[in-house]
C-alpha positions in Angstrom: 96.8 24.8 88.5 98.0 23.0 91.6 101.2 22.0 89.8 101.7 25.6 88.6 101.3 27.0 92.1 103.6 24.4 93.6 106.2 25.1 91.0 106.2 28.8 91.9 107.8 28.0 95.2 110.2 25.5 93.8 111.4 27.7 91.0 111.1 31.2 92.6 111.4 33.7 91.1 111.8 32.3 87.6 108.4 30.6 87.3 106.3 33.7 88.1 106.2 34.8 84.5 104.9 31.4 83.4 101.9 31.5 85.7 101.3 35.1 84.7 101.4 34.2 81.0 98.9 31.4 81.5 96.8 33.8 83.5 96.3 36.0 80.4 94.4 33.1 78.8 92.4 32.1 82.0 92.4 35.2 84.1 89.6 34.4 86.6 90.9 30.9 87.2 94.5 31.9 87.7 93.8 35.0 89.8 91.6 33.1 92.2 94.0 30.2 92.5 97.0 32.4 93.0 95.2 34.3 95.8 94.0 31.2 97.5 97.5 29.6 97.2 99.1 32.8 98.6 96.5 33.0 101.5 97.0 29.4 102.3 100.8 29.7 102.5 100.5 33.0 104.4 98.2 31.5 107.0 100.5 28.6 107.6 103.9 30.3 107.5 102.8 33.7 109.0 105.9 35.9 109.3 108.4 33.2 108.6 111.1 33.5 105.9 109.2 31.7 103.2 106.2 34.0 103.5 107.8 37.0 101.8 108.8 34.9 98.8 105.2 33.8 98.4 103.9 37.3 98.8 106.4 38.6 96.2 105.2 36.0 93.7 101.5 36.8 94.3 102.3 40.5 93.9 104.3 39.9 90.7 101.7 37.7 89.0 98.8 40.0 89.9 100.8 43.0 88.8 101.4 41.4 85.4 97.7 40.7 85.0 96.4 44.0 86.3 97.1 45.8 83.0 94.3 43.9 81.2 92.4 42.2 84.0 92.1 45.0 86.6 88.4 44.4 87.3 88.8 40.7 87.5 91.4 41.2 90.2 89.1 43.6 92.1 86.2 41.1 92.0 88.4 38.3 93.2 89.7 40.3 96.1 86.2 41.5 96.9 85.0 37.9 97.0 88.0 36.9 99.1 87.3 39.6 101.6 83.6 38.9 101.9 84.4 35.2 102.2 86.6 35.9 105.2 83.7 37.7 106.9 81.3 34.9 106.4 80.9 32.8 109.5 80.1 29.2 108.9 80.0 26.6 111.6 80.9 23.8 109.2 84.4 25.3 108.4 87.3 23.2 109.5 90.3 24.7 111.4 92.3 25.3 108.3 89.5 27.4 106.7 89.0 29.3 109.9 92.7 30.0 110.0 92.7 31.3 106.4 89.7 33.6 107.1 91.6 35.0 110.1 94.7 35.6 108.0 92.8 37.3 105.1 93.0 40.8 106.4 96.7 40.6 107.3 97.3 39.0 103.9 95.6 41.9 102.1 97.6 44.4 104.3 100.8 42.7 103.3 99.9 42.8 99.6 98.8 46.5 99.8 102.1 47.4 101.5 104.1 45.8 98.7 102.2 47.2 95.6 100.7 50.6 95.0 98.4 49.0 92.4 97.1 46.4 94.7 96.7 49.0 97.4 94.4 50.9 95.1 92.4 47.8 94.4 92.3 46.6 98.0 91.2 50.1 99.2 88.3 50.0 96.8 87.3 46.6 98.0 87.5 47.4 101.7 85.6 50.7 101.3 83.0 49.1 99.2 82.3 46.6 102.0 82.7 48.9 105.0 81.4 52.2 103.8 79.0 53.4 105.0 79.8 51.8 108.3 77.8 48.6 108.8 77.1 47.6 112.3 77.3 43.9 111.4 80.8 44.0 109.7 83.0 45.8 112.2 82.1 43.4 115.1 83.1 40.5 112.9 86.5 42.0 112.2 86.9 42.8 115.9 86.6 39.0 116.6 89.7 38.3 114.4 91.7 41.4 115.5 93.6 39.7 118.4 94.8 36.9 116.0 96.0 39.3 113.4 99.0 40.2 115.6 100.4 36.7 115.0 101.2 37.7 111.5 103.1 40.8 112.6 105.6 39.3 115.0 102.9 39.3 117.8 103.3 43.1 118.1 100.1 45.2 117.8 102.3 48.2 117.2 103.6 46.8 113.9 100.0 46.0 112.8 99.0 49.6 113.4 102.0 51.0 111.7 101.4 48.9 108.6 97.8 49.9 108.6 98.6 53.6 108.9 101.3 53.6 106.2 98.9 51.8 103.9 96.2 54.4 104.5 98.8 57.2 103.9 99.6 55.7 100.5 95.9 55.7 99.4 95.4 57.9 96.4 91.6 57.8 96.7 88.9 57.1 99.3 90.4 59.4 102.0 87.0 60.7 103.0 85.5 57.2 103.4 88.5 56.1 105.5 88.3 59.1 107.8 84.5 58.7 108.0 84.8 55.0 108.9 87.3 55.7 111.7 85.2 58.6 113.0 81.8 56.8 112.9 83.3 53.7 114.6 84.9 55.8 117.3 81.7 57.7 118.0 79.3 54.8 117.7 77.2 54.4 120.8 76.0 50.9 119.9 77.5 47.7 121.3 75.4 45.4 119.2 77.4 42.5 117.7 80.4 42.8 120.1 81.2 40.1 122.6 81.1 42.7 125.4 81.3 46.3 126.3 85.0 46.1 126.7 85.4 44.7 123.2 83.4 47.6 121.8 85.4 50.1 123.7 88.6 48.6 122.6 87.6 48.9 118.9 86.6 52.5 119.4 90.0 53.3 121.1 91.9 51.6 118.3 90.1 53.6 115.6 90.9 56.8 117.5 94.5 55.7 117.8 94.8 55.0 114.1 93.2 58.4 113.3 95.7 60.1 115.6 98.6 58.3 114.1 97.6 59.2 110.6 97.4 62.9 111.4 100.7 62.9 113.4 102.5 61.0 110.6 101.4 63.5 108.0 102.4 66.4 110.3 105.8 64.8 110.9 106.4 64.3 107.2 105.5 67.9 106.4 107.9 69.2 109.1 110.7 66.9 107.9 110.4 67.3 104.2 108.6 70.6 103.8 104.9 71.2 103.1 105.2 70.8 99.3 107.6 67.8 99.2 105.9 65.2 101.4 104.6 62.9 98.6 101.7 61.7 100.9 99.0 60.4 98.6 96.4 60.7 101.4 96.6 64.5 101.4 95.8 64.7 97.7 92.8 62.4 98.2 91.6 64.6 101.2 91.8 67.7 99.0 89.7 66.0 96.4 87.0 65.3 99.1 87.4 68.7 100.8 83.7 69.5 100.1 82.8 66.5 102.3 85.3 67.3 105.1 84.4 71.0 105.5 80.9 70.3 106.9 82.7 68.5 109.8 83.8 71.9 111.1 80.2 72.5 112.1 79.5 69.1 113.4 78.1 68.9 117.0 80.6 66.3 118.1 84.1 67.6 119.2 86.1 64.8 117.7 84.8 65.4 114.2 85.4 69.1 114.5 88.9 68.6 115.8 89.8 66.1 113.1 88.5 68.4 110.4 90.5 71.4 111.9 93.7 69.3 111.9 93.2 67.9 108.4 92.4 71.3 106.9 95.3 72.9 108.7 97.6 70.3 107.1 96.2 71.1 103.7 96.5 74.8 104.4 100.3 74.4 104.6 100.2 73.4 101.0 97.3 75.5 99.8 96.3 78.5 101.9 93.1 78.8 99.9 91.8 75.7 101.6 92.0 77.3 105.1 90.5 80.5 103.8 87.5 78.9 102.1 86.9 76.6 105.1 87.3 79.3 107.6 84.9 81.5 105.7 82.2 78.8 105.9 82.6 78.5 109.6 82.6 82.2 110.1 79.3 82.5 108.3 77.5 79.5 109.8 78.9 78.9 113.3 76.1 79.1 115.8 77.9 78.4 119.1 81.2 79.2 120.8 82.6 75.7 120.3 82.6 76.1 116.5 84.1 79.6 116.9 86.9 78.2 119.1 87.5 75.6 116.3 87.8 78.6 113.9 90.4 80.3 116.2 92.4 77.1 116.3 92.2 76.7 112.5 93.5 80.3 112.2 96.1 79.7 114.9 97.4 76.5 113.3 98.6 78.7 110.4 100.1 81.5 112.5 103.9 81.8 112.9 104.7 84.0 115.9 108.1 85.7 115.8 109.6 87.5 118.8 108.8 91.2 118.6 111.9 93.4 118.2 109.8 96.7 118.2 107.0 97.4 120.6 104.7 97.9 117.6 105.1 96.7 114.0 105.7 99.2 111.3 102.6 98.1 109.4 100.0 96.8 112.0 97.7 95.5 109.3 100.2 93.0 108.0 100.1 90.0 110.3 100.7 86.3 110.1 97.7 84.0 109.6 94.8 83.9 107.3 92.0 85.6 109.2 92.2 88.7 107.1 91.7 86.8 103.9 89.1 84.5 105.6 87.0 87.5 106.6 87.4 89.0 103.1 86.2 85.8 101.6 83.2 85.6 104.0 82.2 89.2 103.2 82.4 88.6 99.5 80.3 85.5 99.8 77.5 87.1 101.7 77.4 90.1 99.3 76.9 87.8 96.3 74.8 85.1 98.0 71.0 84.9 97.2 68.5 86.6 99.5 67.5 83.3 100.9 70.8 83.1 102.8 70.6 86.5 104.4 70.8 84.8 107.8 74.4 84.0 107.0 75.3 87.7 106.9 73.7 88.4 110.3 75.4 85.3 111.8 78.7 86.4 110.3 78.8 89.7 112.3 77.5 88.1 115.4 80.4 85.7 115.3 82.9 88.5 114.6 81.5 90.4 117.6 82.0 87.3 119.7 85.6 86.9 118.6 86.2 90.6 119.3 84.9 90.1 122.8 87.3 87.3 123.3 90.1 89.4 122.0 89.3 92.3 124.2 89.1 90.1 127.3 92.8 89.2 126.7 92.1 85.7 128.1 92.8 83.8 124.8 96.5 83.6 124.4 96.6 83.4 120.6 94.2 86.4 120.2 96.6 88.6 122.2 98.3 89.3 118.9 95.0 91.1 117.9 94.4 88.7 115.1 90.7 89.5 114.8 91.0 93.3 115.0 93.7 93.3 112.4 91.5 91.4 110.0 88.5 93.7 110.6 90.6 96.8 110.1 91.9 95.4 106.8 88.3 94.8 105.6 86.7 98.0 106.9 86.1 99.0 103.3 83.9 96.1 102.5 82.1 96.4 105.9 81.3 100.0 105.3 80.0 99.3 101.8 77.8 96.5 103.2 76.4 98.8 105.9 75.8 101.5 103.3 73.7 99.4 100.9 72.0 96.7 103.0 68.3 97.0 103.7 68.2 94.3 106.4 67.6 96.2 109.7 68.9 93.3 111.9 72.1 93.1 109.8 72.8 96.8 110.2 72.4 96.5 114.0 74.9 93.5 114.0 77.4 95.4 111.8 77.4 98.5 114.0 77.7 96.4 117.2 80.8 94.8 115.7 82.2 98.2 114.9 81.5 99.3 118.5 83.5 96.4 119.9 86.3 97.3 117.5 86.4 100.9 118.7 87.6 99.7 122.1 91.0 98.9 120.4 93.8 101.4 120.4 92.7 103.9 117.8 96.2 105.3 117.4 97.6 101.9 116.2 95.8 101.8 112.9 96.0 104.3 110.1 93.3 104.4 107.4 92.9 106.5 104.3 90.7 109.6 104.3 88.5 108.0 101.7 87.8 105.0 103.9 87.1 107.2 106.9 84.6 109.2 104.9 82.8 106.2 103.6 82.7 104.7 107.0 81.3 107.9 108.4 78.6 108.1 105.8 77.6 104.5 106.6 77.4 105.3 110.3 75.2 108.3 109.7 73.0 106.2 107.5 72.6 103.7 110.3 71.6 106.6 112.6 68.6 107.3 110.5 67.8 103.6 110.3 67.7 103.7 114.1 65.5 106.8 114.0 62.8 104.8 112.1 63.2 101.7 114.2 60.0 100.8 116.0 61.7 98.7 118.8 62.5 101.4 121.3 65.2 99.5 123.2 67.0 98.6 120.0 66.6 102.2 118.8 68.2 103.8 121.8 70.9 101.2 122.0 71.8 101.7 118.3 72.0 105.5 118.6 74.1 105.2 121.7 76.6 103.2 119.7 76.4 105.7 116.8 77.3 108.5 119.2 80.4 106.7 120.4 81.4 105.9 116.8 80.9 109.4 115.6 82.9 110.8 118.5 85.7 108.4 117.6 85.5 109.3 113.9 85.6 113.0 114.7 88.6 112.6 116.9 90.4 110.5 114.2 89.8 112.8 111.2 88.6 116.5 111.0 87.3 115.6 107.5 85.1 112.9 108.9 83.7 115.3 111.5 82.7 117.8 108.8 81.1 115.1 106.7 79.2 113.6 109.6 77.8 117.0 110.6 76.8 117.8 107.1 75.2 114.4 106.5 73.2 114.6 109.8 72.0 118.2 109.3 71.3 117.9 105.5 69.4 114.6 105.8 67.5 115.8 108.9 66.3 118.9 107.0 65.8 117.9 103.4 66.3 114.1 103.2 63.7 111.4 103.4 64.3 111.0 107.2 63.2 114.7 107.7 59.6 113.5 108.3 60.8 111.8 111.5 61.8 115.2 112.8 58.4 116.9 112.1 59.0 118.0 108.5 56.1 118.1 106.1 55.7 115.0 104.0 56.7 115.5 100.4 53.8 115.2 97.9 53.6 112.0 95.9 55.3 112.0 92.5 52.3 110.5 90.7 51.2 113.9 89.1 51.6 114.3 85.4 54.2 116.7 84.0 52.7 119.3 81.7 54.4 122.0 79.7 52.5 125.1 80.7 53.6 126.9 77.5 52.0 124.3 75.3 48.7 124.5 77.2 48.7 128.3 76.9 49.2 128.0 73.2 46.1 125.8 73.0 44.0 128.6 74.6 45.4 131.5 72.6 45.3 132.3 68.8 47.8 135.1 68.7 51.5 135.3 69.3 52.3 136.0 73.0 54.5 139.0 73.4 56.6 139.7 76.5 55.3 142.2 79.0 51.9 142.4 77.3 48.5 141.1 78.5 48.9 138.2 76.1 51.9 136.9 78.0 49.9 136.2 81.2 49.7 132.4 81.7 47.0 130.7 83.7 48.1 129.0 86.9 47.0 125.4 86.3 45.8 122.8 83.9 42.1 122.9 83.0 40.3 119.6 83.8 42.7 118.4 86.4 40.9 119.9 89.3 42.3 122.0 92.2 45.8 121.4 93.5 46.0 118.7 96.1 47.1 119.9 99.6 50.3 118.6 101.0 49.6 115.9 103.6 50.5 116.7 107.2 53.1 114.9 109.2 51.6 111.7 110.8 54.0 111.3 113.7 53.0 112.2 117.2 54.7 115.2 118.8 56.4 113.1 121.5 58.1 111.0 118.9 59.2 114.0 116.9 60.5 115.7 120.0 62.5 112.7 121.1 63.9 112.2 117.5 65.0 115.8 117.5 66.8 115.3 120.8 68.6 112.3 119.4 69.6 114.2 116.3 71.1 117.0 118.5 72.9 114.4 120.6 74.4 112.9 117.5 75.6 116.3 116.3 77.1 117.1 119.7 78.9 113.7 119.5 80.5 114.9 116.2 81.6 118.1 117.9 83.1 116.4 121.0 86.8 115.5 121.5 86.9 113.5 124.7 90.7 113.7 124.9 90.4 117.5 125.3 87.0 118.1 126.9 83.8 116.3 127.5 81.9 119.3 126.1 81.3 120.1 122.4 84.0 122.1 120.7 83.0 125.7 119.9 84.7 125.6 116.5 82.7 122.6 115.6 79.5 124.3 116.7 80.4 127.3 114.6 80.6 125.0 111.6 77.1 123.8 112.4 75.8 127.3 112.5 77.5 128.2 109.2 76.1 125.0 107.7 72.6 126.0 108.6 73.1 129.3 106.8 74.4 127.4 103.8 71.5 125.0 103.6 68.6 127.3 104.5 69.5 130.7 103.0 68.8 130.5 99.2 71.0 133.6 98.5 74.8 133.9 98.6 74.7 137.7 99.0 73.8 139.7 102.2 74.5 136.7 104.4 76.8 138.6 106.7 76.5 139.3 110.4 75.2 142.9 110.4 71.5 143.7 110.5 70.8 146.3 107.8 68.5 149.3 108.0 64.8 148.5 108.1 64.2 149.8 104.6 66.7 147.3 103.2 64.2 144.5 104.0 62.5 145.3 100.6 65.7 144.0 98.9 65.8 140.6 100.6 62.0 140.0 101.0 62.0 137.0 98.7 64.9 135.4 100.5 63.4 136.1 103.9 60.1 134.5 102.9 61.9 131.4 101.8 63.8 131.2 105.1 60.6 131.5 107.1 58.9 128.9 104.9 61.7 126.5 105.4 61.5 126.9 109.2 57.8 126.4 109.0 58.1 123.2 106.9 61.1 121.9 108.9 60.6 122.6 112.6 63.8 120.8 113.6 65.6 123.9 112.4 64.5 125.6 115.5 66.0 122.8 117.6 69.3 123.2 115.7 69.3 127.0 116.3 68.8 126.4 120.0 71.7 124.0 119.9 74.0 126.7 118.5 72.5 129.3 120.9 73.5 127.1 123.9 77.1 127.0 122.7 77.9 130.7 122.4 78.9 132.5 120.2 77.9 130.0 117.5 74.5 131.5 117.0 76.0 134.8 115.9 77.0 133.2 112.6 73.4 132.4 111.9 72.5 136.1 112.0 71.0 136.0 108.5 68.5 133.4 109.5 67.4 135.3 112.5 66.9 138.6 110.7 65.1 136.8 107.9 62.6 135.4 110.3 62.4 138.7 112.2 61.7 140.7 109.0 58.8 138.4 108.0 57.4 138.3 111.6 57.2 142.1 111.6 55.2 142.0 108.3 53.1 139.0 109.2 53.0 138.3 112.9 52.9 134.7 114.2 52.9 134.3 118.0 54.7 130.9 117.9 57.5 131.9 115.5 57.9 135.4 117.0 58.2 134.1 120.6 60.5 131.3 119.6 62.7 133.8 117.7 63.3 136.1 120.6 63.7 133.1 122.9 66.5 131.7 120.8 68.2 135.2 120.5 68.0 135.6 124.3 69.5 132.1 124.8 72.4 133.0 122.6 72.8 136.3 124.5 72.2 138.4 121.3 69.5 140.3 123.2 70.7 141.7 126.6 68.4 142.5 129.5 65.6 143.6 129.5 65.1 142.6 125.8 65.9 139.0 126.7 62.5 138.7 128.4 60.4 139.7 125.5 58.9 136.2 125.2 57.0 136.9 128.4 55.8 140.2 127.1 54.7 139.5 123.5 51.8 137.2 124.5 49.9 140.0 126.2 50.4 142.7 123.5 48.3 143.6 120.5 49.6 143.0 117.0 50.3 146.7 116.4 52.2 146.9 119.7 54.2 143.7 118.8 55.1 145.2 115.5 56.3 148.4 117.2 58.4 146.5 119.7 60.0 144.3 117.1 60.9 147.3 115.0 61.9 149.9 117.6 63.5 147.5 120.1 64.7 144.3 118.6 65.6 145.3 115.0 66.9 148.7 116.0 69.2 147.2 118.7 70.5 144.5 116.4 71.1 147.1 113.7 73.2 149.2 116.0 74.9 146.3 117.8 76.3 143.8 115.3 76.1 140.2 116.7 79.8 139.6 116.4 81.5 136.6 118.1 84.1 139.1 119.3 81.6 140.4 121.9 81.8 137.0 123.7 84.6 136.1 126.1 85.8 132.5 126.7 87.4 132.1 130.1 90.0 129.4 130.7 88.4 126.1 131.6 84.9 127.2 130.4 83.0 125.3 127.7 81.0 128.2 126.4 81.6 132.0 126.0 79.7 134.7 127.8 78.8 138.2 126.9 79.3 141.1 129.3 75.8 142.3 130.0 77.0 145.6 131.4 79.0 146.5 128.3 76.2 145.5 126.0 73.3 147.0 128.0 70.8 148.7 125.6 70.3 152.4 125.7 67.1 154.1 126.6 66.0 154.5 123.0 65.9 150.7 122.6 63.9 150.1 125.7 61.8 153.2 126.2 59.2 152.0 123.6 58.8 148.7 125.4 58.4 150.5 128.8 55.8 152.9 127.4 53.8 150.0 125.9 53.9 148.1 129.2 52.6 151.0 131.3 49.0 150.9 129.8 49.0 147.2 130.7 50.4 147.7 134.1 47.6 145.7 135.7 48.8 142.6 133.8 52.5 143.3 133.7 53.1 144.9 137.1 55.5 142.3 138.4 57.1 141.9 135.0 57.5 145.6 134.7 59.3 145.8 138.0 61.6 143.0 137.0 62.5 144.5 133.6 63.0 148.1 134.8 64.2 147.6 138.4 66.8 150.3 138.0 64.6 152.8 136.3 65.1 155.6 139.0 68.7 154.8 139.9 
């Protein structure tokens, strides 16, 4: 073998094939001898002219043998590398010199052959990864001497190292990890001093920076898809290991991951989208969110604006829109054990919106975040509509609240999206109503009011839907119990067909309108009907919830651009909606009050209206709302006369007093009839019935409660009725006066107030 290796130099390059042919018969022997011969020659000649010839011969011979002896070459190189790291005091100067030259020798071989690069990369990574604190310091001892084999220029050594790394088709993650771990290591064990340890860390950072800069340069020169950089392909294969670095607590790891993923994103945008989605869902501090902004910003191309506003504001550069879409999709299909990701997602979005609204972050001045959210409002509204996580709903709505600060005229959404978003916001309102945390409850409803005002200003359809959803759910929906409505009976009762049970108790055929057609009223053996449970909420809570409901409805009726007060047309729609939802009949729902005898025709409807007001007390609050915004109450005339008709037949002090109080508030009853609430409490039932018939019903029958009777002056928020023009005649007040006279001892001051102009 000594003769063969010596002949290689003498008969270069013609003798290479002879050695390679012999190597096929004795692979281990030939491979080891060729490597040792090449290393010996390289250590002696260094960068002289004869060295490249030797290296070329070694590369050629090993390349010939690699086809059938790949693993033998790898084992030989691994043994050679480990041998160079073994410190032995008995080594002579020549052996020490060869050990020093081993790493430069391997670098030279790797730079000359892609196949050997693959083998050497595997060997080095197998030895160094994971980072061993005993190996790196040994290499650091030899590092100053390596420059002797690269023209005594450290720059050349670094460039060769970087280009070799860029050509690696595998092991990218291990290489990056070794450089990062060494750069961030806090241990100085094994080094000759603190300065030596610091120098090694700085060199690793420099190599890492050179790798990223070289990849970036190649992509800019040749184009993102024509670089031919093998390292990028290897990084993409190990992407699942690099993505967690985005959430690492150390800035260097995060910055490195951002830059690598940005480079991959130039070739495959899905890489940036999937990685950004993970950060958006899991980032727990502002540093990681800043890394996300940089990741999005690295893929944004900013062009000079020709127009003050783009034609389609939802089409912007960058991938935040797709990233947010991916994140929303991930949380909707993730298991329930990862619900915290959904809450963290919207907390992070809210933080990004705050940064954007502050206008202190230069890259966010393009409204990158708000554009992405507006583009994904459909998914956000769907999530808000179906989620049962209370904390998540609060986070979603707070995000929408930050979004509403943006210029609402810049974005145009479909009517369908606005309606779905409105329905989701109303659902959140009722979630807040049942919230036990008072602070969170009021804060959430305050946000709801702002959002409902914005939605009503944006779309009339959204305003109509919001009012309907609030009123209908507050009256008949499950949340009605929070406003004092009676609790619905449980649905655990069995369903029986009454006809079948009557057949069991009768032997003859049942004929219509005969005594045999009378059915019994229950099922024998089931016991008496269970009473409906009363509402368990205290009055203060019910009262406050009713006030919050009224505030929400007023928010829907308010257009802040025109007036801070509710719009009268919107309040009219509330009044008409009450009639639609409460009155069970579509006929006789007009404004006029009919003759007293006509009550017999509508008795069933009137009883149903009164029962509804009894079961759902919040209806009185809603009537008072319309009464305060005149003339809206006039459109609920059918409800007022339905209650009045039943009160005359079956007096209730609470309902009767509240009825005349609401009518007086809405100026449907002029003086002195507007003070009846102070009179009814001291009268007998027969006297009350007379007053209701002769005074209230008769006056309303003669004076139709028409909105035309009210005048809206310029600048006023409500209309007023001229009391002099609508003053009742003596025939509507004389009965009341005569009833008060026998009770003058109790009603003296009240009599003087009501009939102060009696003798004028």
